[in-house]
C-alpha positions in Angstrom: -16.5 0.9 -9.2 -14.4 3.5 -7.8 -13.5 2.3 -4.1 -10.5 4.1 -2.3 -7.9 1.8 -1.3 -8.3 2.6 2.3 -12.0 1.8 2.0 -11.6 -1.5 0.3 -12.2 -4.3 3.1 -12.0 -7.2 0.8 -8.7 -8.1 -0.7 -8.4 -9.9 -4.2 -5.9 -11.8 -6.4 -3.1 -10.5 -4.0 -3.5 -13.1 -1.4 -0.1 -14.8 -1.9 1.9 -11.6 -1.4 -0.3 -10.6 1.7 0.4 -14.1 3.4 4.1 -13.6 2.6 4.3 -10.3 4.3 2.2 -11.4 7.4 4.6 -14.3 7.8 7.4 -12.1 7.7 5.9 -9.9 10.1 4.8 -12.5 12.7 8.3 -14.1 12.4 9.7 -10.3 13.1 11.5 -10.4 9.7 9.6 -7.8 7.7 11.9 -5.5 6.3 10.8 -1.7 7.5 11.4 -0.5 4.1 9.1 -1.9 1.5 8.8 -0.6 -2.0 5.5 -2.3 -3.7 6.2 -1.6 -7.8 3.6 -2.5 -10.5 1.2 -0.9 -12.7 -1.4 1.0 -11.5 -4.7 -0.7 -10.7 -3.3 -3.9 -9.7 -4.4 -3.1 -5.9 -1.0 -2.3 -4.6 -2.6 0.4 -2.2 -5.1 -2.0 -0.9 -2.4 -4.5 -0.4 -0.7 -2.2 1.9 -3.8 -1.1 3.6 -4.8 -4.8 4.5 -1.3 -5.5 5.9 -1.3 -2.4 8.1 -4.9 -3.3 9.3 -3.5 -6.9 10.1 -0.9 -5.6 12.0 -2.8 -2.8 13.8 -5.8 -4.9 14.8 -3.9 -8.1 16.1 -5.0 -7.1 19.8 -8.3 -5.4 18.9 -12.0 -6.7 18.8 -12.9 -7.5 15.1 -9.3 -8.0 14.2 -8.1 -8.9 10.6 -9.8 -12.0 9.2 -6.9 -13.9 7.6 -8.6 -16.6 6.5 -11.1 -14.5 4.1 -8.6 -11.5 3.7 -11.0 -9.2 5.0 -11.2 -6.2 7.1 -14.4 -5.9 9.7 -15.6 -2.4 9.4 -16.1 -2.6 13.3 -12.6 -2.8 13.8 -11.1 0.0 15.5 -8.1 0.7 13.5 -10.1 0.7 10.4 -12.3 3.2 11.5 -9.3 5.3 13.0 -7.6 5.1 9.6 -11.0 6.2 7.7 -10.9 9.5 10.0 -7.3 10.3 9.6 -6.9 9.9 13.2 -4.9 6.6 13.8 -1.8 7.5 16.2 0.2 4.9 14.3 -0.5 5.4 10.5 0.6 8.1 8.4 -0.1 8.9 4.9 1.7 10.6 2.3 0.1 11.0 -1.1 -0.1 13.2 -4.3 -2.9 16.2 -3.7 -5.3 16.2 -6.6 -4.4 19.9 -7.4 -0.6 19.2 -7.4 1.9 18.0 -9.8 4.4 16.6 -7.1 4.7 15.5 -3.6 6.5 18.6 -1.9 9.1 18.6 0.6 6.7 20.1 3.4 4.6 17.0 3.3 7.7 14.7 4.0 8.9 17.1 6.8 5.5 17.0 8.5 5.9 13.3 8.1 9.4 13.4 9.9 8.0 15.5 12.5 5.5 12.6 13.4 8.3 10.3 13.3 10.3 12.1 15.9 7.2 12.0 18.1 7.3 9.2 21.1 4.9 6.4 20.4 2.6 6.0 23.5 2.0 2.2 22.9 4.1 -0.8 22.0 2.1 -1.1 18.5 4.2 -0.5 15.4 4.2 2.6 13.4 3.4 2.5 9.6 4.2 5.3 7.0 2.5 4.7 3.7 3.9 6.9 0.8 1.7 6.4 -2.3 2.4 7.6 -5.7 6.3 7.9 -5.1 6.9 8.5 -8.7 5.6 12.1 -7.9 8.2 12.9 -5.3 10.2 16.0 -6.5 14.0 16.0 -6.1 13.7 18.0 -2.7 11.2 15.6 -1.2 12.9 12.7 -2.4 16.1 13.8 -1.0 14.3 14.6 2.6 12.8 11.1 2.4 16.1 9.5 1.9 17.7 11.2 5.1 14.6 9.7 7.2 14.5 6.3 5.8 18.5 6.0 6.1 18.0 6.3 9.8 17.4 3.4 12.3 13.8 3.7 13.3 12.6 1.0 15.8 9.0 0.0 15.2 8.2 2.2 12.2 7.8 0.6 8.5 7.8 2.6 5.5 5.7 1.2 2.5 6.3 3.0 -0.5 4.1 2.4 -3.8 5.3 3.0 -7.2 3.1 2.8 -10.2 5.9 2.4 -12.9 4.7 5.6 -14.4 7.9 7.4 -14.0 11.3 6.4 -12.9 12.4 6.8 -9.4 15.6 7.7 -8.2 18.1 4.9 -7.8 19.1 6.3 -4.6 15.5 5.5 -3.0 15.3 2.1 -4.9 18.4 0.9 -3.5 17.5 1.6 0.1 14.1 -0.6 -0.1 13.3 -4.1 -0.5 11.4 -4.2 -3.5 8.3 -6.4 -4.2 7.3 -6.7 -7.9 3.3 -7.1 -7.8 1.7 -8.4 -11.1 -1.2 -10.6 -12.0 -1.4 -13.0 -14.7 -4.3 -12.4 -17.2 -6.5 -15.1 -15.6 -6.1 -13.6 -12.4 -7.0 -9.8 -13.8 -10.3 -11.7 -15.2 -11.3 -13.3 -12.3 -10.6 -10.2 -10.1 -12.7 -8.4 -12.5 -15.5 -10.4 -12.5 -15.4 -10.6 -8.8 -15.6 -6.6 -8.5 -18.3 -6.4 -11.3 -20.3 -9.4 -10.1 -20.5 -10.4 -13.6 -18.6 -11.9 -16.4 -16.5 -9.2 -18.1 -16.7 -10.9 -21.4 -20.6 -10.2 -21.7 -19.5 -6.7 -21.7 -16.4 -6.2 -23.6 -15.3 -8.5 -26.6 -13.1 -11.1 -25.8 -10.6 -10.3 -28.6 -10.7 -6.7 -27.5 -9.3 -7.7 -24.1 -6.6 -9.9 -25.8 -5.5 -7.2 -27.8 -4.8 -4.9 -24.8 -3.4 -7.7 -22.4 -1.0 -9.1 -25.0 2.7 -8.0 -25.3 3.4 -5.9 -28.4 
């Protein structure tokens, strides 16, 4: 199963993190610079998209269903993000053909943040795979997130594949995302609609999930 995080309408396993973020958001206490850190494949990007949809769809029809941790596909913000046309959402990610996130991507984002917002909704900047920022793009990003940006939230995602610069780390509130073994198995079964132990030997799974 290969579903893009932006297309995943159901949030699995990370509901506790999601509810923590939404409470902070509703109480107007959510940090405007968040770093989600953890192993690749845990659902960090999906979590970010669900949080963003929750905030942007509060006053829309088919708003986010917080009881089911579900995005309705008829939701206006969901459709606009799929079409890369939401005025309050901006994405930076590693291009398939590139080895790093270059400075031009960050500069274009900075131009976006300098534009006036035509409504009172918050704006979200999602930067995925930040471990692939090169030195120049990292420095450019540092400059913009150090500024006071009312109504703009930066959500950064690090997959622990490379060390990120301490200067970037120190400017964000870090949330370490992780799952227990049982949570991983339960989520896998939900995604596959099948018991994974019917597909892969139990001892083999234990071998790769046990610290060595």
